[in-house]
PQR file of N, CA, C, O and H, with PARSE charges and radii, in Angstrom:
ATOM      1  N   MET A   1     -31.237 -28.141  26.320 -0.4000 1.5000
ATOM      2  CA  MET A   1     -31.176 -26.750  26.730 -0.0000 2.0000
ATOM      3  C   MET A   1     -32.040 -26.521  27.971  0.5500 1.7000
ATOM      4  O   MET A   1     -31.666 -25.752  28.857 -0.5500 1.4000
ATOM      5  N   SER A   2     -33.207 -27.194  28.033 -0.4000 1.5000
ATOM      6  CA  SER A   2     -34.073 -27.004  29.192 -0.0000 2.0000
ATOM      7  C   SER A   2     -33.452 -27.591  30.454  0.5500 1.7000
ATOM      8  O   SER A   2     -33.717 -27.104  31.553 -0.5500 1.4000
ATOM      9  H   SER A   2     -33.510 -27.819  27.314  0.4000 1.0000
ATOM     10  N   GLU A   3     -32.627 -28.633  30.314 -0.4000 1.5000
ATOM     11  CA  GLU A   3     -31.944 -29.188  31.483 -0.0000 2.0000
ATOM     12  C   GLU A   3     -30.981 -28.164  32.073  0.5500 1.7000
ATOM     13  O   GLU A   3     -30.842 -28.052  33.291 -0.5500 1.4000
ATOM     14  H   GLU A   3     -32.412 -29.029  29.422  0.4000 1.0000
ATOM     15  N   LEU A   4     -30.324 -27.428  31.198 -0.4000 1.5000
ATOM     16  CA  LEU A   4     -29.402 -26.393  31.650 -0.0000 2.0000
ATOM     17  C   LEU A   4     -30.155 -25.292  32.396  0.5500 1.7000
ATOM     18  O   LEU A   4     -29.701 -24.821  33.439 -0.5500 1.4000
ATOM     19  H   LEU A   4     -30.437 -27.519  30.209  0.4000 1.0000
ATOM     20  N   ILE A   5     -31.289 -24.889  31.867 -0.4000 1.5000
ATOM     21  CA  ILE A   5     -32.100 -23.856  32.519 -0.0000 2.0000
ATOM     22  C   ILE A   5     -32.643 -24.380  33.846  0.5500 1.7000
ATOM     23  O   ILE A   5     -32.657 -23.659  34.844 -0.5500 1.4000
ATOM     24  H   ILE A   5     -31.658 -25.271  31.020  0.4000 1.0000
ATOM     25  N   ASP A   6     -33.091 -25.639  33.853 -0.4000 1.5000
ATOM     26  CA  ASP A   6     -33.582 -26.236  35.103 -0.0000 2.0000
ATOM     27  C   ASP A   6     -32.491 -26.267  36.163  0.5500 1.7000
ATOM     28  O   ASP A   6     -32.769 -26.038  37.340 -0.5500 1.4000
ATOM     29  H   ASP A   6     -33.080 -26.224  33.042  0.4000 1.0000
ATOM     30  N   THR A   7     -31.276 -26.543  35.770 -0.4000 1.5000
ATOM     31  CA  THR A   7     -30.154 -26.547  36.713 -0.0000 2.0000
ATOM     32  C   THR A   7     -29.934 -25.166  37.296  0.5500 1.7000
ATOM     33  O   THR A   7     -29.724 -25.024  38.500 -0.5500 1.4000
ATOM     34  H   THR A   7     -31.050 -26.729  34.813  0.4000 1.0000
ATOM     35  N   PHE A   8     -29.981 -24.147  36.451 -0.4000 1.5000
ATOM     36  CA  PHE A   8     -29.808 -22.780  36.936 -0.0000 2.0000
ATOM     37  C   PHE A   8     -30.940 -22.379  37.890  0.5500 1.7000
ATOM     38  O   PHE A   8     -30.698 -21.757  38.924 -0.5500 1.4000
ATOM     39  H   PHE A   8     -30.151 -24.263  35.472  0.4000 1.0000
ATOM     40  N   VAL A   9     -32.165 -22.739  37.534 -0.4000 1.5000
ATOM     41  CA  VAL A   9     -33.314 -22.394  38.374 -0.0000 2.0000
ATOM     42  C   VAL A   9     -33.229 -23.115  39.710  0.5500 1.7000
ATOM     43  O   VAL A   9     -33.508 -22.521  40.751 -0.5500 1.4000
ATOM     44  H   VAL A   9     -32.361 -23.244  36.693  0.4000 1.0000
ATOM     45  N   ALA A  10     -32.851 -24.369  39.696 -0.4000 1.5000
ATOM     46  CA  ALA A  10     -32.781 -25.161  40.929 -0.0000 2.0000
ATOM     47  C   ALA A  10     -31.706 -24.617  41.871  0.5500 1.7000
ATOM     48  O   ALA A  10     -31.875 -24.657  43.090 -0.5500 1.4000
ATOM     49  H   ALA A  10     -32.624 -24.852  38.850  0.4000 1.0000
ATOM     50  N   ARG A  11     -30.641 -24.125  41.335 -0.4000 1.5000
ATOM     51  CA  ARG A  11     -29.555 -23.615  42.171 -0.0000 2.0000
ATOM     52  C   ARG A  11     -29.735 -22.146  42.530  0.5500 1.7000
ATOM     53  O   ARG A  11     -28.964 -21.602  43.320 -0.5500 1.4000
ATOM     54  H   ARG A  11     -30.504 -24.093  40.345  0.4000 1.0000
ATOM     55  N   GLY A  12     -30.725 -21.513  41.968 -0.4000 1.5000
ATOM     56  CA  GLY A  12     -30.963 -20.113  42.295 -0.0000 2.0000
ATOM     57  C   GLY A  12     -30.080 -19.156  41.504  0.5500 1.7000
ATOM     58  O   GLY A  12     -29.910 -18.004  41.901 -0.5500 1.4000
ATOM     59  H   GLY A  12     -31.352 -21.954  41.326  0.4000 1.0000
ATOM     60  N   ASP A  13     -29.524 -19.612  40.403 -0.4000 1.5000
ATOM     61  CA  ASP A  13     -28.646 -18.782  39.592 -0.0000 2.0000
ATOM     62  C   ASP A  13     -29.365 -18.202  38.382  0.5500 1.7000
ATOM     63  O   ASP A  13     -28.762 -17.997  37.329 -0.5500 1.4000
ATOM     64  H   ASP A  13     -29.663 -20.548  40.080  0.4000 1.0000
ATOM     65  N   LEU A  14     -30.634 -17.943  38.538 -0.4000 1.5000
ATOM     66  CA  LEU A  14     -31.399 -17.397  37.427 -0.0000 2.0000
ATOM     67  C   LEU A  14     -30.888 -16.010  37.040  0.5500 1.7000
ATOM     68  O   LEU A  14     -30.914 -15.649  35.863 -0.5500 1.4000
ATOM     69  H   LEU A  14     -31.124 -18.110  39.394  0.4000 1.0000
ATOM     70  N   ALA A  15     -30.425 -15.235  38.012 -0.4000 1.5000
ATOM     71  CA  ALA A  15     -29.881 -13.906  37.713 -0.0000 2.0000
ATOM     72  C   ALA A  15     -28.615 -14.026  36.863  0.5500 1.7000
ATOM     73  O   ALA A  15     -28.388 -13.213  35.967 -0.5500 1.4000
ATOM     74  H   ALA A  15     -30.403 -15.529  38.968  0.4000 1.0000
ATOM     75  N   HIS A  16     -27.801 -15.029  37.141 -0.4000 1.5000
ATOM     76  CA  HIS A  16     -26.597 -15.222  36.341 -0.0000 2.0000
ATOM     77  C   HIS A  16     -26.946 -15.604  34.900  0.5500 1.7000
ATOM     78  O   HIS A  16     -26.296 -15.163  33.952 -0.5500 1.4000
ATOM     79  H   HIS A  16     -27.986 -15.689  37.869  0.4000 1.0000
ATOM     80  N   LEU A  17     -27.976 -16.425  34.756 -0.4000 1.5000
ATOM     81  CA  LEU A  17     -28.420 -16.798  33.419 -0.0000 2.0000
ATOM     82  C   LEU A  17     -28.939 -15.580  32.665  0.5500 1.7000
ATOM     83  O   LEU A  17     -28.621 -15.391  31.491 -0.5500 1.4000
ATOM     84  H   LEU A  17     -28.505 -16.783  35.526  0.4000 1.0000
ATOM     85  N   ALA A  18     -29.733 -14.760  33.335 -0.4000 1.5000
ATOM     86  CA  ALA A  18     -30.249 -13.551  32.706 -0.0000 2.0000
ATOM     87  C   ALA A  18     -29.110 -12.605  32.327  0.5500 1.7000
ATOM     88  O   ALA A  18     -29.132 -12.017  31.246 -0.5500 1.4000
ATOM     89  H   ALA A  18     -29.992 -14.914  34.289  0.4000 1.0000
ATOM     90  N   LEU A  19     -28.129 -12.453  33.196 -0.4000 1.5000
ATOM     91  CA  LEU A  19     -26.982 -11.589  32.910 -0.0000 2.0000
ATOM     92  C   LEU A  19     -26.186 -12.129  31.725  0.5500 1.7000
ATOM     93  O   LEU A  19     -25.750 -11.360  30.869 -0.5500 1.4000
ATOM     94  H   LEU A  19     -28.112 -12.930  34.075  0.4000 1.0000
ATOM     95  N   PHE A  20     -25.994 -13.443  31.673 -0.4000 1.5000
ATOM     96  CA  PHE A  20     -25.280 -14.044  30.547 -0.0000 2.0000
ATOM     97  C   PHE A  20     -26.028 -13.810  29.233  0.5500 1.7000
ATOM     98  O   PHE A  20     -25.414 -13.461  28.225 -0.5500 1.4000
ATOM     99  H   PHE A  20     -26.347 -14.068  32.369  0.4000 1.0000
ATOM    100  N   LEU A  21     -27.340 -14.000  29.241 -0.4000 1.5000
ATOM    101  CA  LEU A  21     -28.129 -13.784  28.030 -0.0000 2.0000
ATOM    102  C   LEU A  21     -28.097 -12.325  27.606  0.5500 1.7000
ATOM    103  O   LEU A  21     -28.004 -12.029  26.415 -0.5500 1.4000
ATOM    104  H   LEU A  21     -27.839 -14.283  30.060  0.4000 1.0000
ATOM    105  N   TRP A  22     -28.173 -11.405  28.569 -0.4000 1.5000
ATOM    106  CA  TRP A  22     -28.104  -9.984  28.253 -0.0000 2.0000
ATOM    107  C   TRP A  22     -26.744  -9.624  27.668  0.5500 1.7000
ATOM    108  O   TRP A  22     -26.670  -8.902  26.673 -0.5500 1.4000
ATOM    109  H   TRP A  22     -28.249 -11.646  29.537  0.4000 1.0000
ATOM    110  N   ALA A  23     -25.666 -10.120  28.277 -0.4000 1.5000
ATOM    111  CA  ALA A  23     -24.322  -9.825  27.788 -0.0000 2.0000
ATOM    112  C   ALA A  23     -24.101 -10.412  26.391  0.5500 1.7000
ATOM    113  O   ALA A  23     -23.454  -9.789  25.550 -0.5500 1.4000
ATOM    114  H   ALA A  23     -25.726 -10.706  29.085  0.4000 1.0000
ATOM    115  N   SER A  24     -24.631 -11.593  26.149 -0.4000 1.5000
ATOM    116  CA  SER A  24     -24.507 -12.201  24.821 -0.0000 2.0000
ATOM    117  C   SER A  24     -25.241 -11.374  23.771  0.5500 1.7000
ATOM    118  O   SER A  24     -24.722 -11.139  22.679 -0.5500 1.4000
ATOM    119  H   SER A  24     -25.156 -12.099  26.832  0.4000 1.0000
ATOM    120  N   ALA A  25     -26.441 -10.940  24.106 -0.4000 1.5000
ATOM    121  CA  ALA A  25     -27.211 -10.122  23.166 -0.0000 2.0000
ATOM    122  C   ALA A  25     -26.529  -8.779  22.926  0.5500 1.7000
ATOM    123  O   ALA A  25     -26.493  -8.299  21.793 -0.5500 1.4000
ATOM    124  H   ALA A  25     -26.863 -11.130  24.992  0.4000 1.0000
ATOM    125  N   ALA A  26     -25.991  -8.171  23.973 -0.4000 1.5000
ATOM    126  CA  ALA A  26     -25.308  -6.889  23.821 -0.0000 2.0000
ATOM    127  C   ALA A  26     -24.047  -7.042  22.976  0.5500 1.7000
ATOM    128  O   ALA A  26     -23.751  -6.179  22.150 -0.5500 1.4000
ATOM    129  H   ALA A  26     -26.020  -8.561  24.893  0.4000 1.0000
ATOM    130  N   SER A  27     -23.311  -8.117  23.169 -0.4000 1.5000
ATOM    131  CA  SER A  27     -22.104  -8.363  22.380 -0.0000 2.0000
ATOM    132  C   SER A  27     -22.460  -8.608  20.915  0.5500 1.7000
ATOM    133  O   SER A  27     -21.785  -8.110  20.014 -0.5500 1.4000
ATOM    134  H   SER A  27     -23.551  -8.818  23.840  0.4000 1.0000
ATOM    135  N   GLY A  28     -23.505  -9.363  20.690 -0.4000 1.5000
ATOM    136  CA  GLY A  28     -23.958  -9.596  19.314 -0.0000 2.0000
ATOM    137  C   GLY A  28     -24.393  -8.304  18.642  0.5500 1.7000
ATOM    138  O   GLY A  28     -24.087  -8.072  17.472 -0.5500 1.4000
ATOM    139  H   GLY A  28     -24.053  -9.767  21.422  0.4000 1.0000
ATOM    140  N   GLY A  29     -25.107  -7.463  19.382 -0.4000 1.5000
ATOM    141  CA  GLY A  29     -25.515  -6.170  18.836 -0.0000 2.0000
ATOM    142  C   GLY A  29     -24.328  -5.282  18.513  0.5500 1.7000
ATOM    143  O   GLY A  29     -24.329  -4.577  17.504 -0.5500 1.4000
ATOM    144  H   GLY A  29     -25.356  -7.651  20.332  0.4000 1.0000
ATOM    145  N   LEU A  30     -23.325  -5.313  19.362 -0.4000 1.5000
ATOM    146  CA  LEU A  30     -22.115  -4.519  19.117 -0.0000 2.0000
ATOM    147  C   LEU A  30     -21.396  -5.006  17.869  0.5500 1.7000
ATOM    148  O   LEU A  30     -20.964  -4.195  17.049 -0.5500 1.4000
ATOM    149  H   LEU A  30     -23.324  -5.886  20.182  0.4000 1.0000
ATOM    150  N   LEU A  31     -21.262  -6.317  17.714 -0.4000 1.5000
ATOM    151  CA  LEU A  31     -20.604  -6.851  16.519 -0.0000 2.0000
ATOM    152  C   LEU A  31     -21.370  -6.496  15.249  0.5500 1.7000
ATOM    153  O   LEU A  31     -20.767  -6.149  14.233 -0.5500 1.4000
ATOM    154  H   LEU A  31     -21.613  -6.975  18.380  0.4000 1.0000
ATOM    155  N   PHE A  32     -22.682  -6.581  15.304 -0.4000 1.5000
ATOM    156  CA  PHE A  32     -23.503  -6.204  14.158 -0.0000 2.0000
ATOM    157  C   PHE A  32     -23.317  -4.728  13.820  0.5500 1.7000
ATOM    158  O   PHE A  32     -23.181  -4.368  12.651 -0.5500 1.4000
ATOM    159  H   PHE A  32     -23.172  -6.863  16.129  0.4000 1.0000
ATOM    160  N   THR A  33     -23.312  -3.876  14.842 -0.4000 1.5000
ATOM    161  CA  THR A  33     -23.152  -2.441  14.632 -0.0000 2.0000
ATOM    162  C   THR A  33     -21.788  -2.113  14.043  0.5500 1.7000
ATOM    163  O   THR A  33     -21.687  -1.292  13.131 -0.5500 1.4000
ATOM    164  H   THR A  33     -23.422  -4.168  15.792  0.4000 1.0000
ATOM    165  N   LEU A  34     -20.742  -2.746  14.554 -0.4000 1.5000
ATOM    166  CA  LEU A  34     -19.403  -2.499  14.021 -0.0000 2.0000
ATOM    167  C   LEU A  34     -19.277  -2.960  12.574  0.5500 1.7000
ATOM    168  O   LEU A  34     -18.624  -2.301  11.765 -0.5500 1.4000
ATOM    169  H   LEU A  34     -20.824  -3.413  15.295  0.4000 1.0000
ATOM    170  N   ARG A  35     -19.895  -4.079  12.251 -0.4000 1.5000
ATOM    171  CA  ARG A  35     -19.861  -4.558  10.870 -0.0000 2.0000
ATOM    172  C   ARG A  35     -20.576  -3.593   9.935  0.5500 1.7000
ATOM    173  O   ARG A  35     -20.090  -3.306   8.841 -0.5500 1.4000
ATOM    174  H   ARG A  35     -20.426  -4.614  12.908  0.4000 1.0000
ATOM    175  N   GLU A  36     -21.730  -3.091  10.367 -0.4000 1.5000
ATOM    176  CA  GLU A  36     -22.460  -2.127   9.546 -0.0000 2.0000
ATOM    177  C   GLU A  36     -21.704  -0.806   9.425  0.5500 1.7000
ATOM    178  O   GLU A  36     -21.720  -0.178   8.366 -0.5500 1.4000
ATOM    179  H   GLU A  36     -22.125  -3.324  11.255  0.4000 1.0000
ATOM    180  N   LEU A  37     -21.049  -0.383  10.491 -0.4000 1.5000
ATOM    181  CA  LEU A  37     -20.258   0.847  10.450 -0.0000 2.0000
ATOM    182  C   LEU A  37     -19.091   0.711   9.477  0.5500 1.7000
ATOM    183  O   LEU A  37     -18.794   1.649   8.737 -0.5500 1.4000
ATOM    184  H   LEU A  37     -21.036  -0.893  11.351  0.4000 1.0000
ATOM    185  N   ALA A  38     -18.434  -0.428   9.468 -0.4000 1.5000
ATOM    186  CA  ALA A  38     -17.331  -0.654   8.534 -0.0000 2.0000
ATOM    187  C   ALA A  38     -17.839  -0.645   7.088  0.5500 1.7000
ATOM    188  O   ALA A  38     -17.186  -0.089   6.205 -0.5500 1.4000
ATOM    189  H   ALA A  38     -18.676  -1.190  10.069  0.4000 1.0000
ATOM    190  N   ALA A  39     -18.988  -1.251   6.851 -0.4000 1.5000
ATOM    191  CA  ALA A  39     -19.560  -1.262   5.503 -0.0000 2.0000
ATOM    192  C   ALA A  39     -19.943   0.151   5.072  0.5500 1.7000
ATOM    193  O   ALA A  39     -19.728   0.522   3.918 -0.5500 1.4000
ATOM    194  H   ALA A  39     -19.518  -1.702   7.569  0.4000 1.0000
ATOM    195  N   ALA A  40     -20.503   0.936   5.974 -0.4000 1.5000
ATOM    196  CA  ALA A  40     -20.869   2.320   5.645 -0.0000 2.0000
ATOM    197  C   ALA A  40     -19.622   3.143   5.353  0.5500 1.7000
ATOM    198  O   ALA A  40     -19.636   3.996   4.464 -0.5500 1.4000
ATOM    199  H   ALA A  40     -20.678   0.635   6.911  0.4000 1.0000
ATOM    200  N   SER A  41     -18.567   2.900   6.077 -0.4000 1.5000
ATOM    201  CA  SER A  41     -17.313   3.614   5.841 -0.0000 2.0000
ATOM    202  C   SER A  41     -16.755   3.281   4.456  0.5500 1.7000
ATOM    203  O   SER A  41     -16.272   4.165   3.749 -0.5500 1.4000
ATOM    204  H   SER A  41     -18.556   2.208   6.799  0.4000 1.0000
ATOM    205  N   ARG A  42     -16.824   2.002   4.072 -0.4000 1.5000
ATOM    206  CA  ARG A  42     -16.353   1.616   2.737 -0.0000 2.0000
ATOM    207  C   ARG A  42     -17.207   2.268   1.652  0.5500 1.7000
ATOM    208  O   ARG A  42     -16.679   2.748   0.649 -0.5500 1.4000
ATOM    209  H   ARG A  42     -17.217   1.284   4.647  0.4000 1.0000
ATOM    210  N   ARG A  43     -18.520   2.283   1.852 -0.4000 1.5000
ATOM    211  CA  ARG A  43     -19.390   2.910   0.853 -0.0000 2.0000
ATOM    212  C   ARG A  43     -19.111   4.401   0.733  0.5500 1.7000
ATOM    213  O   ARG A  43     -19.101   4.939  -0.374 -0.5500 1.4000
ATOM    214  H   ARG A  43     -18.949   1.892   2.666  0.4000 1.0000
ATOM    215  N   PHE A  44     -18.883   5.078   1.857 -0.4000 1.5000
ATOM    216  CA  PHE A  44     -18.581   6.499   1.824 -0.0000 2.0000
ATOM    217  C   PHE A  44     -17.250   6.748   1.134  0.5500 1.7000
ATOM    218  O   PHE A  44     -17.123   7.698   0.361 -0.5500 1.4000
ATOM    219  H   PHE A  44     -18.891   4.641   2.756  0.4000 1.0000
ATOM    220  N   ASP A  45     -16.254   5.907   1.403 -0.4000 1.5000
ATOM    221  CA  ASP A  45     -14.954   6.037   0.752 -0.0000 2.0000
ATOM    222  C   ASP A  45     -15.097   5.854  -0.763  0.5500 1.7000
ATOM    223  O   ASP A  45     -14.488   6.598  -1.532 -0.5500 1.4000
ATOM    224  H   ASP A  45     -16.357   5.136   2.032  0.4000 1.0000
ATOM    225  N   ASP A  46     -15.883   4.886  -1.192 -0.4000 1.5000
ATOM    226  CA  ASP A  46     -16.125   4.679  -2.623 -0.0000 2.0000
ATOM    227  C   ASP A  46     -16.810   5.902  -3.235  0.5500 1.7000
ATOM    228  O   ASP A  46     -16.467   6.316  -4.343 -0.5500 1.4000
ATOM    229  H   ASP A  46     -16.377   4.282  -0.567  0.4000 1.0000
ATOM    230  N   PHE A  47     -17.763   6.472  -2.528 -0.4000 1.5000
ATOM    231  CA  PHE A  47     -18.463   7.659  -3.013 -0.0000 2.0000
ATOM    232  C   PHE A  47     -17.500   8.824  -3.185  0.5500 1.7000
ATOM    233  O   PHE A  47     -17.533   9.509  -4.207 -0.5500 1.4000
ATOM    234  H   PHE A  47     -18.042   6.135  -1.628  0.4000 1.0000
ATOM    235  N   ILE A  48     -16.646   9.056  -2.201 -0.4000 1.5000
ATOM    236  CA  ILE A  48     -15.684  10.162  -2.279 -0.0000 2.0000
ATOM    237  C   ILE A  48     -14.702   9.932  -3.419  0.5500 1.7000
ATOM    238  O   ILE A  48     -14.351  10.878  -4.124 -0.5500 1.4000
ATOM    239  H   ILE A  48     -16.618   8.499  -1.371  0.4000 1.0000
ATOM    240  N   ARG A  49     -14.255   8.701  -3.614 -0.4000 1.5000
ATOM    241  CA  ARG A  49     -13.333   8.388  -4.704 -0.0000 2.0000
ATOM    242  C   ARG A  49     -13.984   8.663  -6.054  0.5500 1.7000
ATOM    243  O   ARG A  49     -13.359   9.245  -6.941 -0.5500 1.4000
ATOM    244  H   ARG A  49     -14.540   7.933  -3.041  0.4000 1.0000
ATOM    245  N   GLU A  50     -15.235   8.247  -6.209 -0.4000 1.5000
ATOM    246  CA  GLU A  50     -15.933   8.499  -7.474 -0.0000 2.0000
ATOM    247  C   GLU A  50     -16.195   9.989  -7.679  0.5500 1.7000
ATOM    248  O   GLU A  50     -16.112  10.480  -8.805 -0.5500 1.4000
ATOM    249  H   GLU A  50     -15.742   7.775  -5.489  0.4000 1.0000
ATOM    250  N   LEU A  51     -16.506  10.701  -6.622 -0.4000 1.5000
ATOM    251  CA  LEU A  51     -16.724  12.146  -6.727 -0.0000 2.0000
ATOM    252  C   LEU A  51     -15.443  12.854  -7.142  0.5500 1.7000
ATOM    253  O   LEU A  51     -15.478  13.772  -7.962 -0.5500 1.4000
ATOM    254  H   LEU A  51     -16.573  10.302  -5.708  0.4000 1.0000
ATOM    255  N   SER A  52     -14.325  12.441  -6.589 -0.4000 1.5000
ATOM    256  CA  SER A  52     -13.032  13.013  -6.957 -0.0000 2.0000
ATOM    257  C   SER A  52     -12.722  12.724  -8.423  0.5500 1.7000
ATOM    258  O   SER A  52     -12.259  13.602  -9.151 -0.5500 1.4000
ATOM    259  H   SER A  52     -14.297  11.696  -5.922  0.4000 1.0000
ATOM    260  N   ARG A  53     -12.977  11.497  -8.847 -0.4000 1.5000
ATOM    261  CA  ARG A  53     -12.752  11.129 -10.245 -0.0000 2.0000
ATOM    262  C   ARG A  53     -13.631  11.971 -11.168  0.5500 1.7000
ATOM    263  O   ARG A  53     -13.158  12.443 -12.202 -0.5500 1.4000
ATOM    264  H   ARG A  53     -13.353  10.784  -8.256  0.4000 1.0000
ATOM    265  N   PHE A  54     -14.881  12.163 -10.818 -0.4000 1.5000
ATOM    266  CA  PHE A  54     -15.785  12.987 -11.621 -0.0000 2.0000
ATOM    267  C   PHE A  54     -15.284  14.426 -11.700  0.5500 1.7000
ATOM    268  O   PHE A  54     -15.275  15.029 -12.774 -0.5500 1.4000
ATOM    269  H   PHE A  54     -15.265  11.780  -9.978  0.4000 1.0000
ATOM    270  N   ASN A  55     -14.867  14.974 -10.556 -0.4000 1.5000
ATOM    271  CA  ASN A  55     -14.391  16.369 -10.557 -0.0000 2.0000
ATOM    272  C   ASN A  55     -13.141  16.539 -11.416  0.5500 1.7000
ATOM    273  O   ASN A  55     -12.998  17.549 -12.105 -0.5500 1.4000
ATOM    274  H   ASN A  55     -14.874  14.485  -9.684  0.4000 1.0000
ATOM    275  N   ARG A  56     -12.233  15.558 -11.383 -0.4000 1.5000
ATOM    276  CA  ARG A  56     -11.035  15.648 -12.227 -0.0000 2.0000
ATOM    277  C   ARG A  56     -11.397  15.580 -13.701  0.5500 1.7000
ATOM    278  O   ARG A  56     -10.838  16.318 -14.512 -0.5500 1.4000
ATOM    279  H   ARG A  56     -12.350  14.738 -10.823  0.4000 1.0000
ATOM    280  N   ARG A  57     -12.322  14.705 -14.055 -0.4000 1.5000
ATOM    281  CA  ARG A  57     -12.736  14.609 -15.460 -0.0000 2.0000
ATOM    282  C   ARG A  57     -13.491  15.856 -15.901  0.5500 1.7000
ATOM    283  O   ARG A  57     -13.310  16.323 -17.025 -0.5500 1.4000
ATOM    284  H   ARG A  57     -12.777  14.105 -13.396  0.4000 1.0000
ATOM    285  N   ALA A  58     -14.324  16.391 -15.039 -0.4000 1.5000
ATOM    286  CA  ALA A  58     -15.115  17.569 -15.387 -0.0000 2.0000
ATOM    287  C   ALA A  58     -14.242  18.815 -15.535  0.5500 1.7000
ATOM    288  O   ALA A  58     -14.574  19.711 -16.310 -0.5500 1.4000
ATOM    289  H   ALA A  58     -14.471  16.012 -14.126  0.4000 1.0000
ATOM    290  N   SER A  59     -13.141  18.880 -14.808 -0.4000 1.5000
ATOM    291  CA  SER A  59     -12.273  20.055 -14.889 -0.0000 2.0000
ATOM    292  C   SER A  59     -11.253  19.922 -16.020  0.5500 1.7000
ATOM    293  O   SER A  59     -10.508  20.869 -16.275 -0.5500 1.4000
ATOM    294  H   SER A  59     -12.871  18.152 -14.178  0.4000 1.0000
ATOM    295  N   GLY A  60     -11.196  18.781 -16.702 -0.4000 1.5000
ATOM    296  CA  GLY A  60     -10.294  18.587 -17.820 -0.0000 2.0000
ATOM    297  C   GLY A  60      -8.899  18.152 -17.414  0.5500 1.7000
ATOM    298  O   GLY A  60      -8.022  18.037 -18.270 -0.5500 1.4000
ATOM    299  H   GLY A  60     -11.801  18.013 -16.495  0.4000 1.0000
ATOM    300  N   GLN A  61      -8.673  17.911 -16.149 -0.4000 1.5000
ATOM    301  CA  GLN A  61      -7.363  17.455 -15.703 -0.0000 2.0000
ATOM    302  C   GLN A  61      -7.304  15.934 -15.805  0.5500 1.7000
ATOM    303  O   GLN A  61      -8.327  15.250 -15.772 -0.5500 1.4000
ATOM    304  H   GLN A  61      -9.385  18.005 -15.453  0.4000 1.0000
ATOM    305  N   HIS A  62      -6.089  15.428 -15.930 -0.4000 1.5000
ATOM    306  CA  HIS A  62      -5.909  13.987 -16.054 -0.0000 2.0000
ATOM    307  C   HIS A  62      -5.333  13.430 -14.773  0.5500 1.7000
ATOM    308  O   HIS A  62      -4.841  14.172 -13.923 -0.5500 1.4000
ATOM    309  H   HIS A  62      -5.258  15.984 -15.958  0.4000 1.0000
ATOM    310  N   PHE A  63      -5.398  12.120 -14.642 -0.4000 1.5000
ATOM    311  CA  PHE A  63      -4.880  11.460 -13.456 -0.0000 2.0000
ATOM    312  C   PHE A  63      -3.387  11.679 -13.296  0.5500 1.7000
ATOM    313  O   PHE A  63      -2.891  11.740 -12.171 -0.5500 1.4000
ATOM    314  H   PHE A  63      -5.797  11.517 -15.332  0.4000 1.0000
ATOM    315  N   GLU A  64      -2.655  11.801 -14.412 -0.4000 1.5000
ATOM    316  CA  GLU A  64      -1.211  11.960 -14.349 -0.0000 2.0000
ATOM    317  C   GLU A  64      -0.824  13.300 -13.722  0.5500 1.7000
ATOM    318  O   GLU A  64       0.290  13.439 -13.219 -0.5500 1.4000
ATOM    319  H   GLU A  64      -3.058  11.752 -15.325  0.4000 1.0000
ATOM    320  N   ASP A  65      -1.714  14.278 -13.743 -0.4000 1.5000
ATOM    321  CA  ASP A  65      -1.413  15.599 -13.170 -0.0000 2.0000
ATOM    322  C   ASP A  65      -1.276  15.546 -11.658  0.5500 1.7000
ATOM    323  O   ASP A  65      -0.743  16.487 -11.070 -0.5500 1.4000
ATOM    324  H   ASP A  65      -2.620  14.165 -14.152  0.4000 1.0000
ATOM    325  N   TYR A  66      -1.731  14.491 -11.006 -0.4000 1.5000
ATOM    326  CA  TYR A  66      -1.717  14.406  -9.558 -0.0000 2.0000
ATOM    327  C   TYR A  66      -0.619  13.502  -9.029  0.5500 1.7000
ATOM    328  O   TYR A  66      -0.598  13.211  -7.833 -0.5500 1.4000
ATOM    329  H   TYR A  66      -2.164  13.726 -11.484  0.4000 1.0000
ATOM    330  N   ASP A  67       0.286  13.051  -9.868 -0.4000 1.5000
ATOM    331  CA  ASP A  67       1.382  12.190  -9.405 -0.0000 2.0000
ATOM    332  C   ASP A  67       2.534  12.983  -8.832  0.5500 1.7000
ATOM    333  O   ASP A  67       3.530  12.401  -8.401 -0.5500 1.4000
ATOM    334  H   ASP A  67       0.270  13.287 -10.839  0.4000 1.0000
TER
END
């Protein structure tokens, strides 16, 4: 890995290396954020489904009434 960095430094492409590292980190952060957002969406959907089920049971209605 240090040989690769030495090559970039010797050729004066240190800015390109920094840009590549920044873009890689930003892409990784975006993927992490999207994964967490999808998980939060699933958890919220599960919560709403359970809340709906509770409300139907509490009101005395059955699942068949909604078909």
